[in-house]
C-alpha positions as CSV (number, residue, x, y, z in Angstrom):
1,X,26.7,109.9,107.7
2,X,29.3,107.4,108.9
3,X,26.9,105.7,111.2
4,X,24.4,105.3,108.4
5,X,27.1,103.8,106.2
6,X,28.1,101.4,109.0
7,X,24.5,100.3,109.5
8,X,24.0,99.7,105.8
9,X,27.2,97.6,105.7
10,X,26.1,95.6,108.7
11,X,22.7,95.0,107.1
12,X,24.3,93.8,103.8
13,X,26.7,91.5,105.7
14,X,23.9,90.1,107.9
15,X,21.7,89.3,104.8
16,X,24.7,87.6,103.1
17,X,25.5,85.4,106.1
18,X,21.8,84.5,106.5
19,X,21.6,83.7,102.8
20,X,24.6,81.4,102.7
21,X,23.9,79.5,106.0
22,X,21.0,77.4,104.5
23,X,23.0,76.7,101.4
24,X,25.9,75.2,103.4
25,X,23.5,73.1,105.4
26,X,22.0,71.6,102.3
27,X,25.3,70.3,101.0
28,X,24.5,67.0,102.5
29,X,24.2,64.4,99.7
30,X,21.1,62.4,99.1
31,X,21.0,59.0,100.7
32,X,21.8,56.1,98.3
33,X,20.6,52.6,99.0
34,X,22.7,50.8,96.4
35,X,25.5,48.5,97.6
36,X,28.6,50.2,96.1
37,X,31.3,52.8,97.0
38,X,29.3,56.0,97.3
39,X,32.4,58.2,96.8
40,X,32.0,57.5,93.1
41,X,29.1,60.0,93.0
42,X,30.0,62.2,96.0
43,X,33.4,62.4,97.6
44,X,32.1,63.5,101.0
45,X,29.3,61.0,101.3
46,X,30.9,59.1,104.3
47,X,31.3,62.4,106.1
48,X,27.5,62.7,106.4
49,X,26.4,59.0,106.6
50,X,27.6,55.9,108.4
51,X,30.5,54.0,106.9
52,X,30.2,50.6,105.3
53,X,32.6,48.0,103.9
54,X,33.6,50.3,101.1
55,X,34.5,53.3,103.3
56,X,36.8,51.1,105.5
57,X,38.6,49.6,102.5
58,X,40.8,52.6,102.1
59,X,41.0,55.6,99.8
60,X,38.8,55.6,96.8
61,X,41.4,56.4,94.1
62,X,44.4,54.4,95.3
63,X,46.7,55.1,98.2
64,X,48.4,58.4,98.9
65,X,51.9,57.2,98.3
66,X,51.2,56.2,94.7
67,X,51.3,52.4,95.1
68,X,48.4,50.1,95.0
69,X,47.8,47.1,97.3
70,X,50.1,44.8,95.2
71,X,53.0,47.2,95.4
72,X,52.8,48.5,91.8
73,X,52.8,52.1,90.8
74,X,49.3,53.4,89.9
75,X,48.3,56.0,87.3
76,X,50.8,57.3,84.8
77,X,53.8,56.7,87.0
78,X,54.6,53.3,85.6
79,X,56.9,52.2,82.7
80,X,54.3,53.1,80.0
81,X,53.9,56.6,78.7
82,X,50.5,58.2,78.0
83,X,50.3,56.6,74.5
84,X,50.6,53.1,76.0
85,X,54.1,52.5,74.7
86,X,56.9,51.1,76.9
87,X,59.1,54.0,78.1
88,X,62.5,53.3,79.6
89,X,63.6,56.9,79.4
90,X,65.9,56.5,76.4
91,X,63.4,57.3,73.6
92,X,62.5,60.8,74.8
93,X,63.1,63.7,72.5
94,X,63.7,67.3,73.1
95,X,66.7,69.4,74.0
96,X,67.0,68.4,77.7
97,X,65.0,65.1,77.8
98,X,67.2,63.3,75.2
99,X,69.1,60.3,76.7
100,X,71.6,58.0,75.0
101,X,72.1,54.4,75.4
102,X,74.8,53.7,78.0
103,X,77.5,52.9,75.3
104,X,78.0,52.3,71.6
105,X,80.6,49.9,70.1
106,X,82.8,51.6,67.6
107,X,85.4,48.9,66.8
108,X,85.7,45.2,67.7
109,X,88.5,42.7,66.8
110,X,89.2,39.2,68.0
111,X,92.7,37.7,68.0
112,X,93.6,34.1,68.3
113,X,96.4,32.8,70.6
114,X,98.4,29.6,70.7
115,X,96.6,28.8,73.9
116,X,93.0,27.9,74.4
117,X,92.1,31.6,74.7
118,X,90.9,34.5,72.6
119,X,91.8,38.2,72.9
120,X,89.0,40.5,72.2
121,X,89.5,44.2,71.7
122,X,86.4,46.4,72.0
123,X,86.4,50.1,71.5
124,X,83.3,51.9,72.9
125,X,81.9,55.3,73.4
126,X,80.4,55.8,76.9
127,X,78.2,58.7,77.8
128,X,79.0,60.2,81.2
129,X,76.3,61.6,83.5
130,X,77.2,65.1,82.4
131,X,76.6,64.2,78.7
132,X,80.2,64.0,77.7
133,X,81.5,61.2,75.5
134,X,84.3,59.1,76.7
135,X,86.2,56.7,74.4
136,X,87.2,53.4,76.2
137,X,89.2,50.6,74.7
138,X,88.8,47.3,76.5
139,X,91.0,44.2,76.0
140,X,89.5,41.0,77.3
141,X,91.1,37.6,77.4
142,X,88.7,34.6,77.5
143,X,89.1,30.9,77.5
144,X,90.4,28.0,79.6
145,X,94.1,29.0,79.3
146,X,93.6,32.8,79.5
147,X,96.1,33.1,82.3
148,X,98.9,31.9,80.0
149,X,98.6,34.9,77.7
150,X,101.3,37.4,78.6
151,X,100.4,41.0,79.5
152,X,103.0,42.2,77.0
153,X,101.0,40.8,74.1
154,X,97.9,42.6,75.4
155,X,99.8,45.9,75.5
156,X,101.0,45.4,71.9
157,X,97.5,44.7,70.7
158,X,96.3,47.8,72.6
159,X,99.0,50.0,71.0
160,X,98.1,48.7,67.5
161,X,94.3,48.5,67.7
162,X,93.1,51.2,70.0
163,X,92.6,54.9,69.1
164,X,95.3,57.2,70.4
165,X,92.8,59.2,72.5
166,X,91.1,56.2,74.0
167,X,91.5,55.1,77.6
168,X,92.8,51.5,77.7
169,X,91.5,49.0,80.2
170,X,92.7,45.4,80.5
171,X,90.0,43.1,81.8
């Protein structure tokens, strides 16, 4: 009984191999006499026929590393999203994809001095990489005679104009 089963199985297997062999041999694409890149209608065309100027020009759909010949990204990996709008990463929604601008100005004041200089107080909220907000108060002296403004005056302006929880930096 077992030998009869084995013989039947071998017969079925032989017919299957014999049936699939001609099908795999006929996978060769038809010859095309038009002067164009034949990979547009059959990806394996140049595996069966001699290469021409199109086969030696490189891959059909861009290069493998994702850059075209001019060094630009190809496909959807550029600065435009799928709707064609410019996407710099700050306008994405969702819980995890939301990004903020790098900072937001909360308070700004300008003080005049007796020298040719101005003192500018800028209080900003910076977002750290972990998503935490950090309040920073910057005091900047600008002008030709900025070096004449005493540091004591800057400290007084910082004590008066900055929030108590802000980190103060003198620039």
